[in-house]
N, C-alpha and C positions, 0 to 999 in steps of 0.2 A: 745761680746755677747749683751752688753747694758742691759736695763732693762726688766727683766722677771718676771711673776706671779709665786708666790711659794705657795700660799694658797687662796682659793676662798670659800665664803659662801654667803647665802642669808639672808637679813635682811631688816627691815623698817629703815629708816634714818631720824634722827631727828637734829635740831640745837636749841642752846638755843635762846630764844627770846633776840635781843640785846638791847631792850628798858627796859623790866622788869627784865631780867637776872634769871627769875624764871621759866617761862613757856616754854614747848617745841613746837617748830615749825615743822611740818612735811615737808621734803623736797622731799619726793617721795609719789607718790599715791598708791603704792604698793611695795612689796619686790623686791630689786634690788640686783645685785651681788656686794659685797664688797670683795676686793682682796688685798693680801699683794704683793707688788713688791720689788725686789731687784736689785740694780745697782751694779754688781760686779767691775765696773770700779772705782766708787766712794765710795763703801761700804756704800750705803744709803738704808735704809728701808723705803718704803711709803705704806700708805692706800689710795686706790683710788677706787671710785665708780662713775658710770655713769648712769644717768638716760635720755636714748634717746642720745641727743647729748650734754647734759649738765653735767659737772663734778660736783657732789654734794659733794665730799669729795676729797681732795687732801691734805693730811696730811703727813708731814714726821716726822718719830718716832725719838725721841731724849731720851737721858738718864733721862731727868728730867719729862717725862711724866708718868702718872699712869692711868691704866684701872681699873675702879670701877665697881663692880657689884652692882646695886641698887635695884634689885629684882631678881627672878628666871630667867627671860627671858629679861632683860634689862641690859645694861651697857654703860658707858660713858668715855670719856677722854677730857681733855682740850688741845687745840692746841694755844699757845701764838702767833706764827708766823700768823695764820689766825685770832687771836682775837676772837676765838669762842670756845664752847663747842660742841662736837658730841656725839649723843646718838643712840644707835642701839637696835632695838627691834627684838628679835630672835623667832623662832617658837617652839624652845625646849630649855630645859636647858642644854642638852649636846652640842647643837651648841655654846652657850653662853660661856660654859666652854672651848671648843676647841679654840674660838677666844681668849679668854682671856689668854689661856696658849700660843698661838702663839704670842701674844703681848708682853707677858714677856720675852719670848724667843729671840724675834727680838730687844726688847729693850736692853736687856744685850748684844746682839751681836752690837748693836750701840754704847753701852757704850765702849766695848772693841776695836771697830774701831776707836772712838774718841780718846781713849787714845794712840793707836799706832800711830794715825795721829800726835798728839801733841809731842810725843816722836820723831817722824821724823822731824817734823818742829824744834824742839829744836837743832836737831843734825845737821841739814842743816843751820840753823841761826847762830850757833856759830862761824864757820870759816868766814862766810861773815863779822861778826862784826869786825874781826881782819884786814880786808882789807877796812873797812870804812872810815879810814883818807883820802883816796885820793878824797872823795866827800865832804870834808870840805872847798874846795876852794870856792864853790858858791852854795847857796841854789837851790834845785831842784824845777823846775817850772812845771806846767802840761804839757808844750810842750816837755820838756826834758823826762818826763815819757812815754808819749804816741807817741812821734815823732820817726823818723828814726834817723840813725847816723848822716846824713847830716843835719837834722833840730835841732839836738842837739848842732850844732857848733854856738857859740854866734857871733854876728856881730863884727866884727874887730878882730877875732881870727884867725889865720893862718889856712888854710886848711890842713897844714901837721901836725898840733898839734894833738897829740893823743886824742881820745875820752874818757870821763869819764866813769868809770864802775858804772853801775847801782847798787845801794844798794838792798841787798838781801831782805830787809823788804818790799820795794816797790813792787819788783818782787813777793813776796809771797802774797801781797795785790792784786796785778794784776791778779795772777793765781787764787786767790780765787774769784776774779771779773768774770773771764773767767769760773770758775767751776759754780758759781751762774747762769751765763747766760747759760751754758751748761744744767743745771738742770732745768732752766725755759723752754728752747726749748724742751728739752726731755720730759718734762711733757705735752707741747702742743702737740708734736708729738705723744706721747703716747695716748692722748685723741683723736687725729685724728685716729690713728690705731683702737682705740676701737669703734670709730663712723663708721669707714669703716667697720668692722666686723658686726656691727649692722645692717648697710646697706644691706650687703650680706645676712644675716638671713631673713631680712624682704622681699627682692626680692624672696627668695626661698618660703617663707610661701604664699605669694598672690601676683597676678598681679594687685590688685585693688589699690595699693598705688603708681602707677607710678607718679602721680601728686606730691605726697610728695617727692618721690625720687629726682625728678627734683628741688624741692626746696632745698633739702639738698645738692644736687649736686652743686647748685648755690652757697650755703653757703660755700662749699668747695673750691670753685673758689674764692670766696671773701677772704677766710682764706689764700690760696695761694698767692693772691696778697697782703694781709696785711703781709705775712711772707716775701715777696720780699721787701716791703717798709720797714719791720724791719731790714731785712739785710742791706739795705743801710743806716739806721740810725745807725746800729752798725758800719759800716764802717766809719760814719763821727765821730762817738764817739770815737771809739777804735783806729783809726789811721790805718797804713797799716804794723802792726806787723804781724809775721809769724803764731802766734797762731790764731789770729782772721782771717787771710786769710784761714787757714785750717778749722776754723769753718765755715766760708762762704761757702767753697767748700762744706763741709758735708751738710750744710744747703741746698744749692743748689740742690745737688743731691738728698736730701730728698724731695724737692719741685718738682723737675722733676718726682721722683718716684710717688709722690701723684698725680700730673698732667696727668701721663700716666694711673694711677688708675682710675682717674676721666674720662679719654677717654673711659677706658674699661667699666666703669659702664654706660657711655652714650651710647655705642655700645649695652651694655646688655639691657638697656632700650627700645632701638630701635628694639632688637629683640624681647623683652617682648611686645611691642606694636604691632609687626606683628603677634605674638602669639594670642594676644588679639582679633586682627582684624579676624584672621583665626578662633578662637573659636566662635566669633560673626557670621561668616558665617556659620559654622557648626550648632550653635543654629538655625539660621533662616532656614537652609535646614532641621533640626530636627523638627522644628515647622511646616513647610510646609508638611513634610511627615507624622507628627502626624494627622494634619487636613485631609490629604488625606486618611489615614487609618481610621480615624473616619468616613469619607464619605462612603469609601468603606464598612466598617462594617454596617452603617446604610442602604445602598444598599443591602447588603447581607441579613439583616434582613428582608428588603422588600420583596425581591425574595423569601426568606424561607416561608414569610407568604402567598405569592402569590402561591407558590407551594403546600403549605398545602391546600389552597383553591382549587386549581386545583385536587388535590389528592381526596378531599372531593366530588366535582362534578364529578370526574370520578367514584368514588365509587357509588355515587347516579345514575349516568347514567347506571353503569352495573347492578345496581339493578333494574332499569326501564326496561332496555333490557331482563333481567331475567324474569320480570314479563310480559313483552310483549310476550315472547317466551312461557311461561306457558299458556297464553290467546291463543295464535295460536295453540298450541297444543289441548288445550280445543275445539277451534272451529273446528280444523281438525276432531277431534275424533267426535263432533256433526255432522259435514258434512258428515263424513262417515256413521254414523248412519242413517242419512236422505236419503243418496243415496241407502243404503241397503234397507231402507224402500219403496223408490221409485222403486228399482230393483224388489222387491217382488210384489209391485202394479202393475208394468208392466206385470210381468209374470201372474198375477191373470187375468189382463185385457184380455191378449193374450189367456189364456185358455178360458175365457168366450166367447171371439169372436170365436174361434174354435169351441167350443161346440154348439154354436147357428148357 
């Protein structure tokens, strides 16, 4: 299963000033996630916190550590391996109490695991001490510890001579060194996994950080190259033992997974760039349609004003026509009256003519 998070909370992270050893120096601008991790293969508990791509806390819990509450919302502990003192500021007293409770629980578990490990080492070292006389023939050299069976044959020794048995104490030291190397690489790989999760969340939140993602992806590539170089260095330092070969295989597989993840992120970035470009096209089309709509609305308003003016003019013309009709009626009535008078005058003149 490897190392897995078992408890997480959020807090402001501080470290003691290395110069004064009195003042607190903030290592995060805002509250970050602080998590307890457990490695079931090595029975190790760690406190890890990331601020972006930077690991601001990487502290292995030991039985000698003590978490101290210095106020209602602040607590601290000293890490002798990191040569510093960590401080956490919580948003509430309950969060501080929960973190302190987990610290005490995991500290006790680390103590139990250490005692069991010491008992196991004592049991495994006791029979190897009985077989140690075979190694008193000659002192062990670094080549005899790290080399292969063929490399441990001394010059002038016949090839059919039996190889000397490795002392169990050196084997334990070698396994402890391999465990430390495993621990170091697992911490770096865990940090890389955390960074990868951060990158994925940032991509989902906004497409405006494409440039920043490219820079982080380049940093991942540099980290992968550094891991390759580190593997080569480990090969030179540790020789060709089976354990280191298996570690190399695991690290190479992890590097390949990281590289495939980087390629996937690059493809995702390309897709995001295409989406951004299409979004820009949609925005330009939207702006053009908005302008056209505004122009149409202005034309519509002008037409409405013109129509209102025409309606007023039509109404005025209708009123003028009605007045003209009334005038014509009056003229017709006046003309009818005049014609009637002329008719009567004609009749009267006719009668006068006839009578004369």
